N, C-alpha and C positions, 0 to 999 in steps of 0.2 A: 412244937410251935405254940406260941402264946394263944390264949383264947381271944376271941374277937371282942370280948368285953373288957379286956385289959387295956391299960392306958399307956400312951407314949408321951414323953416330954421332949419337945423340940425347942432347943435354944438357938434362936436365929438372931445373930448380931447383938446378943446380950438380952434379948427379950424372950422369955420362956412361954411356950405354948403347950397346953396339955390337951390331948385329944384321944379318942378311942382308936384302936387298931382297925376296927371295922370302917372307920371314916377314911383313913388313908389308903385302904384297899379298894376305894371306889374306882380308881383308874389304873388298871394294870399297866406295867411297863414304865411307870413314872418313877422318879427318884424316891418319893415317899413310899410308894408301894414296895420298892425293893428293901426298905428297912424292915418290913414285916416278914420277908422270906427267911426260912431257916438257913443258918450258915452251913457251908459244905461240911460233910463228915470228916473228922480228923483235924479240922482247923482249930486254932486257939479259941475262937469265939464259940465253937461247939462244945468245948470242954468246960467252960465256966458258966456262971449264971447268965440268963438272958439280959441283954442290954436294953434298958428302958429309957435312956436319955441320950440325945444326939445333939451335936453342936454344928451349926453352919454359919460361916462368915458371909452372910448375905444381907440384903436390905430387909430390915425387920418390918417396915411399914408395908411394903408390897407383899411380904409373906402372909400378912393377915388376910389380904384379899385372895392369895393362893389357897390358903387353908379354908377360907370361906367358899371357894369353888368346890372343894371336896365335900363340903357339908351341904351346900344348896344346889349344886350343879349349875350355878350361874356365876360367871366371872365378871367382877366389877373392878374398877380401878379408881384411885383418888383423882381429884379434879386437876391437880397441878403436876401430874406425872408426865414425863417425856415418853413419847411413843417408843423411841429406841431403847430406853432403859426398861420399859415394861416388856418389850419383846425379848430382851436379853435375860431378864429374870424368868420369864415363862419358859424360855429354851433351857435354862439351867435346871428347872424343876421337871422338865420333860413334858411341858404343856404348851409347846410351840403351836400346836394346831387347835388349841382350845378356843372356842368362839367367844368373843367379847359380847357382853350384854348390850342390847340395842341402845339403851340410854347412854352408856359409857362410850359405845362406838360412835354415836353421833357427836358427843363432846370431843372425842379425839379427832374425828374427821374434820370437825369445824376448826379446831386449832391447827390441824395440818394444812387446811386450806388457807387459813389466815397466815400461816408461816410462809406458804408459797407466794401468797399475795405480797407479803412484806419483802421477801427476797426479790420478787419481780420489780416492785417499786424501788427498792434499794438499788438494783442494777440500773434502772432508768435514771435515778438521781445521780448515781456515780458517773454515768456516761455524760450527763450534762456538766458535772463537776470537772471531769477530765477535759471537756471542751473548753471550759473556762480557764483551767490551768494551762492549756496549750497557748492561751493568749497572754500569759504572764511575760512581760518584757524583761524580767530579771533572770529568767532561766532559759538556757539554750539559745540565746540570741547574741549575735555579735554586735559590734558597734555600728556596722553598716546597715544592719537589719533591725536595729532597736526601734525604729520609728514605725515599722509595720504593725506590731500589736497595738501601739498607741492609736494609729490611724483607724485600725479595724474596730477597736472599742469605741472610738469617737463616732464612727459611721453606723455601727450595728447595734450599739447599746445606748439608747438615748438617756437612760437613767444613770449613766456612769458619771456625768459631769454637767455643769451648766452649759459649756460649749457644745456638748453633744445634744442637749435639749434644744438649743438655738438652731443648730444645723438641721435637726430633724424637723423643727417647726418650719424652716425655710423650704425644705423638701416637700412638706405637706402643702404649703401655700402654692408651690409650683404645680403639684398634682391637682389641686383644686382648680387652678387656672387652666390647666390642660383639659379638665373635665368640662369647664364652662365653654371653652373653645369647641370641644367635641359636641356638646349639646347644641350650640349655635350652628355648627356645621350640619347637624342632622335636620334642622329646620330648613336650611337652604336646600339640602338634597331632597327633602320631601316635597317642597314647593316645585322644584324643577321636575322631578319624576312624575308627580301627579299631573302637571300641566302638559307634559310632552310625551307620556307613554300611556297606552291603553292598559288598564288592569286586566289580569288573567280572568278569563271567563266572561268578558264583556266585549261589546263592540262588534266588529265585523266577523265574518265566518273564518273558519280555519284555513280555507284554501287561499284567500287573499289577504289575511291579516298581517303576515310578516311583510309582504310587499308594500301594502299601504302604510304600515307603521314605519317602514324604512323611508318611504317618500315623505311621510309626515314629519319625521324627525331629522331629515337630511339638512345639515347646515346648522342645527341647533347646537349651541355650545353651553356647557355647564360653567357658569362664572362663579368663582370663589372669591370672597372678599380678600384682598391682598393683606390687610392688617391681621387677619386670622392666621394666615400662613406665617407671617413674621413673628407673631406672638407664640405660635406653636414651635417655631424654630428656636426661639429663646428658651422655652421649656425643655425642648429636646437637648439643647446644649447643656443645660444643667443636669438633666437625667444622665446624659452620656458621661459627663465629667464625674458624677457621683458613682456611676457604675464602674468606670475605669479605676477610680480610687479604691473601691471595695474589692475589685478583682485583683489588683496588685498587692493589696494588704491582707487578703484572705489567707488563713493558715492552711486551708484544705481546698485546693482549686477544683478537684473533682466534685466534692460535695457542693461547692458554690455553683458550678455549672448545672448540677442536677436539681437545684432548687427551683420549684415552679415560679416563685416570685421573681427570681433572677432571670429566668427565661422570658417571663412576661416583660421585664424591663428591657431586655434585648430586642424583643419584637416591637416594642413601642417606639423604637428609634427608626424603624423602617418607613412608616408612612410619609413623614415629612421629607426624609431623604429621597424617597422615590419621586415625590412631587417636584423636588428641586432638580433632580436629574432629568426627568421626563419633560418638565416645563409645561408649555401650553398643550402638549399632546394629551396630558391627563384629563383636560377639560373636554376632550372630544371622545373619550372612552368611558362610558357610564359604568361598565363592569369594573374597571380599574378603580374608579371612585368608590364604588360600593365595597370592593375588597379592602381598600385602605381604610374605609370607615369601620368595617368589621374589626380590623386589627386595632384601630384606635379605641375600641371598647375595652381593651386591656388596661386603659388608664384607670379604670375603676379599681383594679387590683392594687394599685398603688396606695389606696386608702387603707389597705390592710396594715400598712406600716404604722398607722396611728396607734395600733396596739402597743408599739414600742414605747409610747409615752407612759403607759401603765406598766407597773411591775407585774410580771406574769402571776396571776392569781393561782392559788392552790387548786381551785376547782377547774380552771382551764387546763392546767398541767395534768390533772387526773383524767379529764375528758380525753385529752390527746393520747394518754397512755392506755386508756380503756379501748379506744378505737384501734390503736396499734396492736393490742393484745387480743383483739376479737376478730382478726382478719379471717380466721378459718370459718367462724360463724357467719360473717358477712358474705364470704365467697359461697358458702352452702346456700344461704338465702338467695343470692343472685342466681345460682344454678336452678333452684326451685322456681324462681320467678320467670326465668327464660323458658323453662320447660312448660310452665303454665301458659305463657304467651303463645308458644308454638302449638300446643295441644288445642287450646280453646280457639285460637285463630283458625286452625284447620277445621275444627268442629263447626265453627260459625259459617265458614265458607260452604261446606257441604250441606249444612242444615238449611241455608238459604237456597242453595241450588235445588235441593229436594222439594222445598216449599214452593219455589217458583215453577217447578215442573207441573204443578197442579193447574187445571184450567181456571181461568179467571184471575190469575195473579199478574201483577205488573212486572215490568222489566227490572233487571238487577240495577242497583244503584252503586255498585263498586266494580272496578275493572280488573283487579288482580288480588292475589293473596296478601300482598303487602298492605293494602287498605284494610283487609281483615285483621292483620296483625296490629295495625295502628288502632283499630277499634278495640282489640283485646287489651292493649296497654291502657287506654283511657277508661275501660270498663273495670279492669282489675284494680286500678288506682282509685276507682269510684269518682272520677272526674266527670266523664260523660259530656263531651262537648255537643253532641247531637248532630254532628255532620254526617255520621254513619250510624244507622240504627237498623234493627231487624224488622222485617215485614212479615215473615212467615211465622207460623206457630212453632216450628222447630227452632228457628232462629231466636225467637223470644224466650223459649225454654233455655237455650244455650246462654243467652244473655243473663238470665236470672241466676243460673248456676255459676257463671263466670263472676258476677258481682259478689255473690256469697263467698266463693272461694277467695276472691281478692281481699275481702274484709278479714277473713280468717287468717290468710297468709300475712297480711300487713302487720298484724300484732305479734308475730312470732319473734321477730328480732328485738323488739322493744324491751321485753322483760329480761332477756339475756344481757343486753347492754346496761339496763338499769341496775340489776343485781350486781353485776361486775363493777359498775361505777360506785355503788354504795360500799362494796368491800374495799376497793382501792382508796376511796375517800376516807374511810375509817382508819385504814393503815397509814395514810398520809398524815392525818391529824395526829395519830399517836406518835409517829416519827417526828413531827414538828414539835410536839410537846416534850419529847425525850431529848432532842438535840440540844436545846438551850441549857438543860440541866447537866449536860456532860455524860449522859448515859449512852449516847451514840457517837 
């Protein structure tokens, strides 16, 4: 066997490297280590002079880092190397389990994360592109159905043409008109209920309050201005026509029905239809009027369609994708928050009960555990309405811990969403710059 101070010449991909035998014997069992082992007795290699030069048809640049690992016991890699190529080279030289230096590992991990972010954003953009291609009237559409994609684009994409912009503007005006009618209706309802009904917690005692209130309000009729009903009927006719046109021209009916905005549009048609069917009976049923008023609050969601006038900005699309890709973190945060509500609500209940059991303490100011849970929600969120507050020392200690934990928990989700948004936004900007140049 050659001496440890003898040298070897390693020709890798045309690049010659000269090193000591003692250097390549640093890691037994590797490919370079086997070059220094004596040949089997009787083999042709054992008969001739020792071989001092070997050739390998491998990557010469990466071999420099492999040989550096034998010399320094630290494995580094170039900045622009692919992780799969590096792993393949290390496996060939028998160094598949070699630990990468922390500096290079961080660089590779960062690039791998950016690659995953890029693929995730690319999949999101391709899904939107497939949806737009589905609306192409020139492909997969017969003569009888050629008008459906045109109508859908006209109704759903205000930026597509001047007619679509005008139609969207008319729909917005009807939505604003419906909101004005809704606000005017709330003033009439507030005046009626404040004049004819006793607020909760005031007036006569519990025993005779319902009877006296029933006698007091017997015969009172809620009068709605007729012109408001007719104007709302006109708006509802427009909303119904638009909804029907979007429903028959939509390429994906299931996705259309599952959209929250479309469901809100459907529910917005019920109040005026119910009042037309019921007639004057609705004016004698306050609860029905309140229920219909609550449904009318969905008119506000129609203003969301104002975003259709603006082309979807890159930041808005990145924000939607960030929230969609962070659903696991959001669910984990909600589970932690619910657990804190249940724990501190129960702790507050028994803390107050223990404090009230001492002599000289006043009576309890809450009737059940649900009030304690309500107190926990407003304390964890650091709102603190003041309708429920601790009176005992144990309850005050629980309140202090609850508020502190609420502040610490509230900031957990923000950094996760912020970092992920920054990564996706950087990828989206790079993709937007590469696409016009034809690289994507």
